[in-house]
Wavefront OBJ file of the C-alpha trace (Angstrom):
o trace
v 0.937 15.835 1.147
v -0.177 13.035 3.348
v 0.220 9.363 2.680
v -2.729 6.776 4.168
v -1.774 2.951 4.264
v -4.311 0.650 4.703
v -3.313 -1.489 6.896
v -6.590 -2.980 8.762
v -7.294 -6.613 6.706
v -6.407 -9.831 8.620
v -4.275 -10.852 5.643
v -5.975 -14.455 5.711
v -3.718 -16.310 3.071
v -0.108 -15.052 4.890
v -1.590 -16.461 8.698
v -2.826 -19.506 7.352
v 0.135 -20.291 5.665
v 2.742 -18.542 8.133
v 2.348 -16.897 11.215
v -0.453 -14.996 13.177
v 1.170 -12.048 12.654
v -1.159 -9.441 11.268
v 0.242 -8.802 7.772
v 1.612 -5.280 8.427
v 4.014 -6.788 10.827
v 5.749 -9.705 8.791
v 9.618 -8.740 8.637
v 11.556 -8.699 5.472
v 15.519 -8.063 7.061
v 13.860 -7.697 10.108
v 11.604 -4.498 9.057
v 8.082 -5.192 9.571
v 6.558 -4.567 5.816
v 5.016 -1.464 6.590
v 7.648 -0.026 7.721
v 9.555 -0.487 4.367
v 6.492 1.347 2.890
v 6.621 3.923 5.695
v 10.009 4.930 4.714
v 9.572 4.316 1.117
v 7.399 7.192 1.402
v 10.037 9.348 3.310
v 12.682 9.063 0.483
v 10.526 10.888 -1.416
v 9.437 13.819 1.322
v 6.433 12.289 2.673
v 6.114 12.605 6.419
v 2.785 12.893 7.433
v 1.481 9.290 7.447
v -1.938 7.904 8.135
v -2.430 4.139 8.955
v -5.788 2.398 8.777
v -5.588 -0.271 11.226
v -8.189 -2.689 12.208
v -7.243 -6.396 12.959
v -5.083 -6.644 15.950
v -4.924 -3.029 15.664
v -2.844 -2.653 19.564
v -0.403 -5.076 18.167
v 0.298 -2.852 15.152
v 0.416 0.357 17.120
v 2.947 -1.331 20.054
v 5.030 -3.064 17.064
v 5.530 0.638 15.187
v 6.308 2.033 18.472
v 8.832 -0.461 19.127
v 10.345 -0.016 15.525
v 10.295 3.551 15.146
v 11.104 4.585 18.215
v 9.089 7.432 18.692
v 9.828 9.801 21.720
v 6.000 9.656 22.867
v 2.365 9.115 21.820
v -1.088 10.472 21.963
v -4.422 8.912 21.936
v -7.824 11.078 20.826
v -11.295 10.143 19.640
v -12.605 11.986 16.588
v -15.995 10.988 14.927
v -16.068 7.867 16.714
v -12.901 6.290 15.817
v -9.516 6.272 17.976
v -6.301 8.203 16.664
v -3.053 7.131 17.833
v 0.140 9.785 17.291
v 3.567 8.924 17.199
v 5.561 11.684 18.319
v 9.204 12.585 16.950
v 11.741 14.986 18.495
v 12.792 16.313 15.012
v 9.169 16.303 13.492
v 10.619 14.438 10.426
v 7.859 11.907 10.873
v 3.999 12.298 12.053
v 2.649 8.775 12.420
v -1.404 8.352 12.829
v -2.920 5.263 13.591
v -6.844 5.123 13.342
v -8.578 2.234 14.413
v -11.297 1.836 11.313
v -12.492 -1.576 13.207
v -11.498 -5.331 12.587
v -14.000 -5.784 9.794
v -14.202 -2.926 7.735
v -13.896 -2.976 3.997
v -11.645 -0.529 2.483
v -14.382 1.833 1.575
v -15.326 1.923 4.823
v -11.815 2.380 6.264
v -11.094 5.400 3.988
v -14.452 6.809 4.817
v -13.399 7.004 7.845
v -9.779 8.190 8.226
v -10.882 11.116 6.130
v -11.326 13.595 8.879
v -7.427 13.185 9.683
v -6.831 14.069 5.838
v -8.011 18.132 5.670
v -9.396 17.594 2.481
v -6.255 17.706 0.699
v -4.625 15.663 -1.797
v -3.068 12.082 -0.339
v -1.124 8.976 -1.785
v -2.794 5.974 -0.789
v -1.115 2.468 -0.709
v -1.615 -1.270 0.599
v 0.426 -2.646 3.076
v 1.752 -5.563 1.226
v 3.214 -3.978 -1.965
v 6.980 -3.093 -2.202
v 7.764 -0.823 -5.516
v 10.444 1.630 -7.151
v 7.746 3.681 -8.405
v 9.145 7.364 -8.575
v 6.338 9.360 -6.559
v 7.087 12.531 -7.579
v 6.812 11.867 -11.263
v 3.405 10.255 -10.582
v 2.182 13.335 -9.015
v 3.137 15.446 -11.307
v 1.117 13.247 -13.811
v -1.931 13.429 -11.550
v -1.543 17.220 -11.213
v -1.513 17.602 -14.872
v -4.573 15.676 -16.066
v -6.802 17.345 -13.392
v -9.166 14.147 -12.680
v -9.901 12.874 -9.310
v -7.896 9.655 -9.067
v -4.771 8.294 -10.519
v -3.529 4.812 -10.087
v 0.066 3.346 -10.633
v -0.401 0.392 -13.300
v 2.022 -2.211 -13.203
v 2.820 -5.501 -14.982
v 2.063 -8.549 -13.294
v 4.393 -11.490 -13.285
v 2.594 -14.680 -14.556
v 2.110 -17.565 -11.975
v 2.775 -19.831 -14.151
v 5.307 -20.992 -16.635
v 4.518 -19.600 -20.224
v 4.892 -22.126 -23.574
v 4.836 -21.101 -27.213
v 3.181 -23.731 -29.216
v 3.509 -23.874 -32.815
v 1.529 -27.141 -34.295
v 1.657 -29.002 -30.748
v 5.491 -28.518 -30.650
v 6.753 -26.197 -27.872
v 9.282 -23.645 -29.597
v 9.593 -21.170 -26.513
v 9.375 -21.522 -22.571
v 9.481 -18.878 -20.321
v 9.279 -19.687 -16.158
v 6.859 -17.355 -14.835
v 7.624 -14.329 -16.484
v 6.460 -10.577 -16.246
v 3.430 -9.846 -18.019
v 4.407 -7.081 -20.554
v 1.310 -6.818 -22.089
v -1.336 -6.792 -18.852
v -1.326 -3.844 -16.384
v -2.655 -4.278 -12.758
v -3.548 -2.169 -10.004
v -0.376 -1.417 -7.956
v -2.149 -0.548 -5.116
v -0.448 3.292 -5.114
v -3.097 5.620 -6.071
v -3.466 9.166 -5.736
v -6.749 10.474 -5.099
v -8.035 14.140 -4.389
v -10.237 14.474 -1.516
v -13.685 14.516 -3.264
v -12.700 11.095 -4.490
v -14.069 9.682 -1.348
v -17.334 10.932 -2.035
v -17.891 8.047 -4.215
v -17.941 5.927 -1.702
v -21.691 5.586 -0.191
v -21.091 3.641 2.774
v -18.935 1.936 5.083
v -20.019 -1.216 3.578
v -18.293 -0.984 0.237
v -14.634 -2.054 -0.964
v -12.794 0.869 -2.592
v -11.782 -1.632 -5.180
v -15.431 -2.263 -6.432
v -18.368 -0.061 -6.321
v -16.278 3.638 -5.631
v -13.787 2.640 -8.639
v -16.837 1.706 -10.804
v -18.227 5.073 -10.216
v -14.822 7.054 -10.743
v -14.462 5.364 -14.318
v -18.068 6.040 -15.039
v -17.353 9.335 -14.905
v -14.124 9.382 -16.360
v -12.102 10.458 -13.264
v -9.546 7.785 -12.810
v -6.629 7.564 -14.908
v -3.683 5.443 -15.000
v 0.307 6.130 -14.532
v 2.321 3.289 -16.363
v 5.418 2.559 -14.358
v 7.621 0.086 -16.241
v 9.789 -0.653 -13.566
v 9.225 -3.013 -10.380
v 6.237 -4.010 -8.041
v 6.105 -6.883 -5.822
v 2.839 -7.961 -3.783
v 2.985 -9.563 -0.724
v 0.102 -12.087 -0.860
v 1.499 -15.236 0.086
v 4.595 -17.275 1.722
v 5.875 -18.015 -1.222
v 5.674 -13.964 -1.865
v 7.301 -13.269 1.339
v 10.172 -15.433 0.499
v 10.699 -13.977 -2.695
v 11.071 -10.407 -0.981
v 13.186 -11.845 1.569
v 15.733 -13.447 -0.584
v 15.966 -9.808 -2.627
v 16.693 -7.925 0.476
v 19.158 -10.944 1.565
v 21.028 -10.936 -1.646
v 21.580 -7.058 -1.639
v 19.000 -6.694 -4.533
v 15.635 -4.854 -3.014
v 14.956 -2.471 -5.360
v 12.690 -0.778 -3.148
v 15.035 0.108 -0.160
v 18.314 0.186 -0.946
v 19.277 2.894 0.693
v 18.380 0.939 3.501
v 20.604 -1.874 3.131
v 24.016 0.449 2.549
l 1 2 3 4 5 6 7 8 9 10 11 12 13 14 15 16 17 18 19 20 21 22 23 24 25 26 27 28 29 30 31 32 33 34 35 36 37 38 39 40 41 42 43 44 45 46 47 48 49 50 51 52 53 54 55 56 57 58 59 60 61 62 63 64 65 66 67 68 69 70 71 72 73 74 75 76 77 78 79 80 81 82 83 84 85 86 87 88 89 90 91 92 93 94 95 96 97 98 99 100 101 102 103 104 105 106 107 108 109 110 111 112 113 114 115 116 117 118 119 120 121 122 123 124 125 126 127 128 129 130 131 132 133 134 135 136 137 138 139 140 141 142 143 144 145 146 147 148 149 150 151 152 153 154 155 156 157 158 159 160 161 162 163 164 165 166 167 168 169 170 171 172 173 174 175 176 177 178 179 180 181 182 183 184 185 186 187 188 189 190 191 192 193 194 195 196 197 198 199 200 201 202 203 204 205 206 207 208 209 210 211 212 213 214 215 216 217 218 219 220 221 222 223 224 225 226 227 228 229 230 231 232 233 234 235 236 237 238 239 240 241 242 243 244 245 246 247 248 249 250 251 252 253 254 255 256 257 258
């Protein structure tokens, strides 16, 4: 089974606030976040990775060559998309980086990497979310329900402190708690290849029209994950994740810290 990582966007909030690095290369513990996600998939035996690159694609390719240390690379063109394959001696990892264009919406990126998926089910992730989600359990859930798509739903952290009020008196206060009564899209998804037919053009965002069409056809299910998840949208998120790593509390990659 393959995993697709969307890593072609500009990450404007991160770039504006911190660095000109493309978001996939922003490091936690000296490791680019996209490599954390690749290693996470490897922990579950998913060793074929397709990465949709775009913004500063050559910089992303070269950075992955430096960090992952492949023995070589090949470059090919397929349906107008350039694909760089990083080759490894023990065949324990295969990374295909497909240039899907710097400004292509997420739906278009998925359409452009489809020729590299062999029309088989695949995992999908964004390059900015870290989790301790059990992928094998999620896959079993997906196989059992029979629909085209499964998204991992998670509880978000509140951006603000939450107050409890009784007749104007504050009776309780929680500083940015996890909102256990809400569910949000983690970005981690399992898709049947046929789900990509719900993308009608390269100009569509996957999270908009295609998702709505899947919902209309009762083809989207949610795997409710009660564990950890954190998105790296802002510099504050980045600092939080670095703090977890530095304190030995990185829930997503404890094996890398041993």
